[in-house]
Each structure stands twice: as C-alpha cells, then as structure tokens.
N, C-alpha and C positions, 0 to 999 in steps of 0.2 A: 326449207329455206325460211329464214325469219322474215316477218312482216315489219317494215319500217314504221315506227311510232313517231308521228309528228304531233307534238303537244300544242294544242290551240290555247292561247293565252288571253282570249277575249274576256273571259269571265273574271280573271284577275284584274284586268283593266277596268271592268265594270265596277268592281268593288272599290278600286282606287278612286274612281271618278265620283263616288258618292260623298267624298270629303275633299277639302282643299289639300294640296300638297301631293306627295308621292308615296303614299302608304296605303296598300302594299306596293312595293317597287316591282313593276312588271319585268324589268330587265333582270333583276335578281332572281326572280322565279324562272325566267328563261335560262339563266346560268345554272340553276339547280337542276333543271330538266336535262340539260346537256351533260352536266357533270355526272348525273346518274346513268347516262347511257342512251337517252332519247336520240333518235336518228335526226331529229330536226324540230323546228318550231314553226307554227302556223299563226298568222294574224289575218284579221279581216277588217281593214280600215274602211269606214263608211263616211260619207259626207257629213252626217250629223254627229260624228265622233262620239257615239254613245259609249264606246269602250276604247278600242285602240285608237291612239292619236298619231299624227304623222311623226312626232318626235320618238314615239315608241318604235315605229317601224325602223327608223334610222339606228336607234340604239340597239335594238335586238339584232338587226342585220350585222352590226359590228361584232357580235359575239363569235362570229365565224373566225375572227382573227385568233381567238383562243381555242376554238374547237373546229379545226379546219376540215374535218371529215364529216361534218354535219351539213344539213341543208336548211335553207330558209324558204318558206312558202308564203307568198302573199296572195290572199284571196280578195276578190272584189268584182264589182260591176264595172266593166270598162266604159260603159255608156253614162255612168253617173257623173254629173258635172263637178268641176271644182267649186268649193264653197268655203268661204272664210279662209282659214289657213290650211284647209284640205286641198292639196294641189291636183288631185285626180289620181286614179290608180296608175296610169301609165307613167306619170311623173315620178311617183314613188318607186316604181320598178326601175326606171332609168337611173334614179339616184342610188339605189341600194343593190341592184343587180342580183336579185334572188335566184337561187337555183331553179325554182319553180314558181310559176304564177298560175293560180287557179281562177279561171273566169267564172263568175256566178251571176245569174240573172235576178238579183235581189233588188229591193227598193227600200227607201227609208221608212215606208209605211209598213213593211213586214217586221214582225218581231225578230225573225231569223229567216234564213234561207229555207224555202219550202217547196221548191220545184226545180227541175233541171231546165236547160235551154230547149226551146223549140227552134231547131236550126232551119226548119222550113221557112220561118219568119226572120230569124236573126243571122243565118249563116253567111249571107253576102256581106253584112256589116262586120261580122266577126273576122272573116278571112284576112283582111289587111291588118287588123290588130294583131292577130296571131303571127303573121309574118313579121310585124314590127317587133314583137316580143322575142321571137326566135332570133332575130338579128342581134339582139342583146345577149345571146347565148343563154336565154332563159327557157327552160322547158315549159310547155303550155299544156295545162290540163283543163278540161271543160266539165263543169258540174252538170251531170246528166241523170235523167231517170233511166231505169232499166228497159229501154225501148230500143230494140235492135235496129230499126230503120233510122232512128235519130243518131245512133252510135255510128252507123255507116256514114252519115253526113258529117260527123265530127272528124272522121278520117279524111273525108273529101276536102274539107276546108283547112286541113293542115295541123290539127291537134296532135300532140305527142301522146297524151294520156287522156283518160276520162276519170272523173271522180263520181262514182255511183252514189246517188243520193239515197241514204239508208233510213231516212226518217220514217216513212210508212212501214218498212220492214220492222224497225224497232218498236213501233207502236203496236203492230199486230203481234209481234213476239211476246210483248208484255201482257197483252190481253189473253192470248191463247197460243201456246207454242206450236200447235198444229197449223194455225193460221200463219204464224211466223215462218214455218218451214215451207208453206205454200208460196209465200212472198219471196222467200230465199231462192226457190226454184227459178223464179223469173230473173233474179240476179245472176244465177249460174248461167242461164241462157245468154244474158247480156255480156257476161265476162268471157264466155267462150267465143262470142261473136267479135268482141274487142280483140281478143288474142289472135284470132284468125286474120284480123285486119292489120295486125302489127301495132295496136295501141296498148300502152301500158295501162294498168288498172289500179286506181286508188279508190278509197271509199271513206265516207264520213257522214255523220249527223246522228246523234243520239245513240251511238254505239257505246256499250258499257260492259262491265265485267260479266254480266249475265249473257247478253245476246252475242257477245264476241266469241263465246265458246263454239257457237255455230258459224258465225260469219267468218271467222278466221280460216275456215275450210274452203272459202270461195276459190275456185281455180285461178291461179296466177295473180292473186292479190299481192300487190307490192307495198302499199302504204295505206295506213289509216290515220286520219286526223281526228283527235279526240280532245275535247276541252271541257264541255259542260259536265258530263258525267264524272270525269276525273276530278273536277273541282268539288262536286257534290260528295264524292267518295272521300275526298281529302278532309271534309268536315268531320268525318268519323274516324278515319285512320291516320290522318296527318298527310301532308302533301308529299313528302318523300316516299312514304309507304304506298301512297296511291300510284305515284309514277312507277315505282318498282312492280306493283301488282299488274299494271297494264303492260309493262315491258315483259314480264314473265309470260303473260298471256299471248304475246306476239311472237314468242319463240317457237 
C-alpha cells in the first residue's frame, strides 16, 4: 500500500517572506504538488508568522476545490494565543475545515518542532480541544515521541492518529546507519502499539530521500509530511523532480 505524501510548504513561505510581495507564490507551489500527485499539503502557521501566514492557509485550503481527492493538514499549537492578524489555530481550522489537524507542542522560541506531547501534563487540556476539532469533521493527529505509554494516553483522550516525531531518528541515521536502525526499532514498537490501539500512524520531521528508504517500512505507516528536505533537494534537482522523487519513494 502506498504511503500518502503530504508536502509541507513552510519553507516556500519562509523564502517568500524574505522579500516584499508574493514571490515565490506559496499557493502556486501547492498547486504544483497536487498536480503531480501528492496526496495533500501541510502547513504549520505560528503566531510569529515566520513562514505560513493566515491568508496562505485560506488560499491553500481552497485548492481542494480543484483537487477534491486530496487532503489539507494544518499543524500547530492549540494553546498558542492569537497575535496580530494570526487568529489562533482553532479559528483557522474552523474557517478552512481541513481533513486533518495535527496538534504540536511547539513555541515561538523553537526553531522548529523538537519534541512530542507529554500527555501526562497536557492530556486534560487537549481532550476538549480534540473533541471540538472532531465536531468539525476534522481528523485529529497528535505529534508524539515513540513512547508507548504516551501513545496509549493519546488514544484515551480521543486522538484519531499520531504523528511520530522522526527528528532524532533522522539525526542518528545520518551519523551512523546502525544507530538509525536502533532508533527505528523504537518507532516500530510505537507503531505496533498505535495499531493495536486503533490509532492511525503518520510521521514527519527531517525525513529525506536517504532515510525514507528505511522509514517507509514502518508497519502501518499511512502518511508522511515532508517539506524541508524536499525543498533542499529541489535546489539541486528542481521542485517538480523533487516532488516526483518523494512520490516514487512512497509507492
């Protein structure tokens, strides 16, 4: 079974934001991804608007009118406050009704997401938010470390899926493939636990054309979200060729 590729467009927006105007056009790149066969698009709006802006979320969500069998995935911290013209994650979800919302415990001080939820601390706060999102017919995924006990809590508070945080695996795989394989074994345990609980399994963070050759063998892996590495690869091979390369790897 193929793994769904959701292309993360944050880095395209980051480049756009380094100048005035709309160049490169984030929505046009989203159109290109879907036209080439990507299963969906991922964005991660933050209050500081360092890359994806609220108007990008609305514009990209509208692409589903042209590609009705694709999915839109909005990532973000549900506890982050509205700021400026950033209305908050839940407001953006309510406005655009994405097929999936991935909740992530990041902050503006982090360069990027670097850990999964500790549901022992945040589970009670997350449960009503998850219920609110599901009432909008939005599938809810939680960004999680490969920790079986925490994944059990994700099921308990109502999540539909987990997104396994693959950053440490990717780093170790880059340093030493044997270390990477050891880290991957922990992800296998986590995926097996999630499957037994009836949770869907997504993954993302620093996955690339090299480490995906192993990671794509994860049991029951349904979706990967890839943006940074794809954008870097596009510098050498061109954007369309990069998307095609990741699509081929996901088959």
